[in-house]
N, C-alpha and C positions, 0 to 999 in steps of 0.2 A: 527503437521506434523510428527515428528519423530516416534510416535507410529504407525501410519498406515504403515510407511515404514518398521518398524520392522515386523509387522504382515504380510506384503506382502512377506518379505524375508523368514519368517518361512513357510508360505504356499507354496512358490516356492520350498523350500527345500524338503518338504514332497511330492510334486507333482513329483519332480525329483526322489526321493527315490522310489516312487511307480512305476514310469516308469522303473527304473533300476531293481526293483524286478521282474517286468513282463518280462523284457528281460532275467533275470537270469533263470526264470522258463522255458522260451522258448529257452534257450541256445542250440546251436547245439548238436544234439544227439551224444553220444559216444557209441561205440559198446563194448559189453562184449566179450573180446577175450579169446580164448582157453588157452593161456599162463596165463592170469589173473586167470581164473577158476582153472587151474592146481595148481598155487601157493597157492590159497586159500584152495584147497583140501589138499595139503601137510601140511599147517598150522593147519587145523582142525584135521588131523590124528595125528599129534604130540601132539596137545592139548588134544585130547581124550585119548591118551596113558597115559598122566600125570593124567588125571582125573580117569582113570581106576585104576591106582596105588593107588591113594588117597582113592578111595572107598573100596579098598581091605585091607586097614590098620586096624588092630585090635584096636578097641576102639577110633578111630579118623576118623569119617565119614565125617566131614565137612572140607571145605578148611581152615577156620579160626583155626581149631584144629592144623594145621601144621605151623601156624605162630610162629616165634621166640618171646620169651619174651623180652621186655614187650609189644610188639605189640599185641600179642594174648590177654593178659589181658585187654588192652585198647579197643580192638575191642569188646570183650564180654561185657565190661562195657557200651560201647555205645549202644549195642543192648538191654541190660537190661533196659536202660533209654528210650527205645522206638524209638531210632534214626535208620537211615539207614546207614549201613556201606558200603562204596564204595572203590574199589581199581582198579586201572588200571593194566591190565595184559599184559604180552608179552611172547610169546612162542619162545624159542631159538632153533637153529638147533644143531646138534651134536658137532659143533665146538664152541658153545656158542654165535653165532651171531644171531641177530634178523631175524626172518623169514618174508619175504615180498612176495607180488604178483605184477608183473609188471603192470604199468599204473593204479594203484589202491591204496586204503588205507584199511588196516584191523584194525578194532576197537574191542578191547577186554577188557571188564569190568566185574567185579564181584560185586554183590550187595547182602546184607544180612539184614534180620530183625529177631526179636524175637517176637512171638505172645504169650502172657501169657494166661494161663487158657484154652488152647484148645488142641485137639488131632490131630494127623496126618490125621485121617479120616475126621475131620472137615475142615482142611485146603484143603485137596484134593477135598472136596465137592465143594469148590469155584473154585479151579484151573481147575476142569473138567466141570464146568458149563458154557460151551463155548457160549451158546445162550445168556447168561446174561453178558458176558464180556464187551459188549458195555456200560453197566451201571457202572460196577466197574472200568473200565480203560478209561473212557472218560476224556478229549476230544480227545486223540490220537486214541483210537479205536472207529471208527464211527459206524461200523456194525460188528457183530460177528455171526457166525453160525456154529453149529456142522453139518458137512456134513455126516459123518458116524462114527460108532464105532464098533470095534471088540475086545471085552474084554478090554485089556489095550492099545490098539492101536486106535488112533483118527485121523480123517481127519477133518480139520477145515478151515474156511474162515474168514479173517479179512479185513475190509477196514480201512486203517490207514491214518490219516491226521497228518502230522508233520509240525510245523510252527516255524520258527525262521528267521525273516525278510522276507523270502519267505515262501510260503505254498506249500507243495507237498502232493498229495493224491495217495495212492497205493492200488491196489487190490492184496491180498496175500493169497496163499494157503499153508497150513502147514501139515506135518505129525508129530504126537506127540506120543511118546512111553513111557509108565510108567513101572517101574521095582520095584516091592515090594521086600524089603530086609528082613523085619521083621514087627511085629505089630507096631513098633515105628520108622521105617526108610523106606524111599522110595526115588527113584530118577527118573528123567524123562529127555528125550531128544526131542527137537523140531527142525525140519528142514523145511525151506521154500522150496516148490517144484515149486512155480511160483510166480513171482512178476511183476506186470504190472503197470506202471505209468499212472495215469488217468488225462486227460486234460479236462478242463471245467467241473469239478466234480459237479454234482447236477443240471446241466443245460441240456436243450434239445440237445445241441451239444456235450454232454459228449462222450468221446471216450478213448480207451486205446492205448497207444503207443506200438509198437512192443516190445515184451519181449527181453531185452538185447540190445535194440536200443533206449535208452531214455536218460534222464538227468543223470543217474548213481547215483542217490541219495541213493539207496539201491538195491544192486544186490543179496545179500544173507544175511540170518539171521538165526543163530543157537542159541538155548538156552539150557542150561544145569542146571537143578534144583535139589536141594537136600532138603529133609525134614527130620528133626531129632527131635523127641520128647524127652525132658529131662528138668530137672530143672523147672518143673511146666508149661511148654509150649512147643512150637515148634519153632525151628530155621529153617528158610527158606533161602536158598542161590540160586542165579542164576548167571551163567556165560553167558554173551552175546557176541557172535562173529559175527560181521557183515562186509560186503564188500561193499565199495562204489568206485566211480570213484576217480581218483586223482583230485587235485584242479587245475582248469584251471587258468592260469596266468591272463588273462584279466578280470575275474570275481572273483578273489580271495577274495576281500574285502567283497563281498556279500555271496559267496558260502562257504567260509572256515568256518564261524561260524555255518552254518547249518551242514556241513559234519562232522566237528570235535566235535561240541557241542551236537548235538542231541543224539548220542548213549549213552552218560553218563546220560543226562537228562532223556531220555526215560526209562532207567533201574531204575534210582532213583524213578521216578514216579511209575513204575510198582511195585517195592518193597513196597513203601509206601502205594499204593492203595491196594495191597494184604493184608497187615497188617490191614488197616482200614476196608476193606471189610469183612474179617473174623470176626473181633471184632463186626462189625455192625450186621452181621448175627446172631452171638451168643447172642447179646443183644436183638434182635427181636424175638428169638426163644421162644416158650412157656416154662415156667418154670415148672418142674415136681412137 
C-alpha cells in the first residue's frame, strides 16, 4: 500500500505543477510603459558608448582584450579549450550607480567562443544564413527567415520558443547591421523591432497577444557581435541586452527562474551552437 500512495503523491505534485505553469503563462498581462522603454534606451545608449570606445582601441578589438590579468589569460585559456566564456555585465551611470528601468529588469550578458581553423568570412557565412538558423539554433529558434537584405543590412524573422518550467513562444522581427573593419575584423548590431507573445502556438487557435501587452517575458533584445581572426582561428563575442517585466510577487517561484535564467542560458546556447555550426559546415565542405 505505501508504494501506490507515494505514486499518487508524485502524480498529484506534477499535476499541480502543470496547472501552476499554465496559470503563470496566462498571468495577467503587464503593459510596457514609456518610462520603462525610456530607461532601457538610456541603458543601451550608455552601453553602446562603451562598446564604441572599445572598438576604437588600437590593437584591442575584443571585450576580453580589456580584462585585467589574470582574468584575461584565464578567459583566453578557456576559449582555446573550446569552452564558452560568459560574464554578466552591468552598465553604470555617470555617478557609478547601476542603471535601471522602472517596472522591469535589464539582463546584460557577454559570451565568447574561439573557432579554430576558420576565417571571419566563414563565420559570417553562418551568421548571415538566416534561413537556416532554425537548424543551427534549435530548439530555441523554431523558425527563421531572411525578410530582406540591402548590402550589410538585414531584416529577419525568428519564432523563438523558450522553456524553463513554463514555455513561452514569441514572434520577433529584427534589424541587423554589419560593419566591416578589415579583412580580419567585423562587428554587428541587432535590434528587435517587434516582439509578440504567441498563445496556443501551433494550434488552430494560435494568436498573438497585443505587442507590449503580454506576459512581459521579453520586450526588447539587442545583440552586439564582434568577430576577430587571429591565432589560427576566429574569436566571436556577443553582448546581449534584453528587457523583461519585473518579477510579480504572486508568481515569483515560477516566473523568476524563467526571467532571470533564460537570458544567460540562451546566450550560452547561441555561442556554443555558433561554434559547433561553423565547425560542422567546414567539416562537410568539399576538400580542395
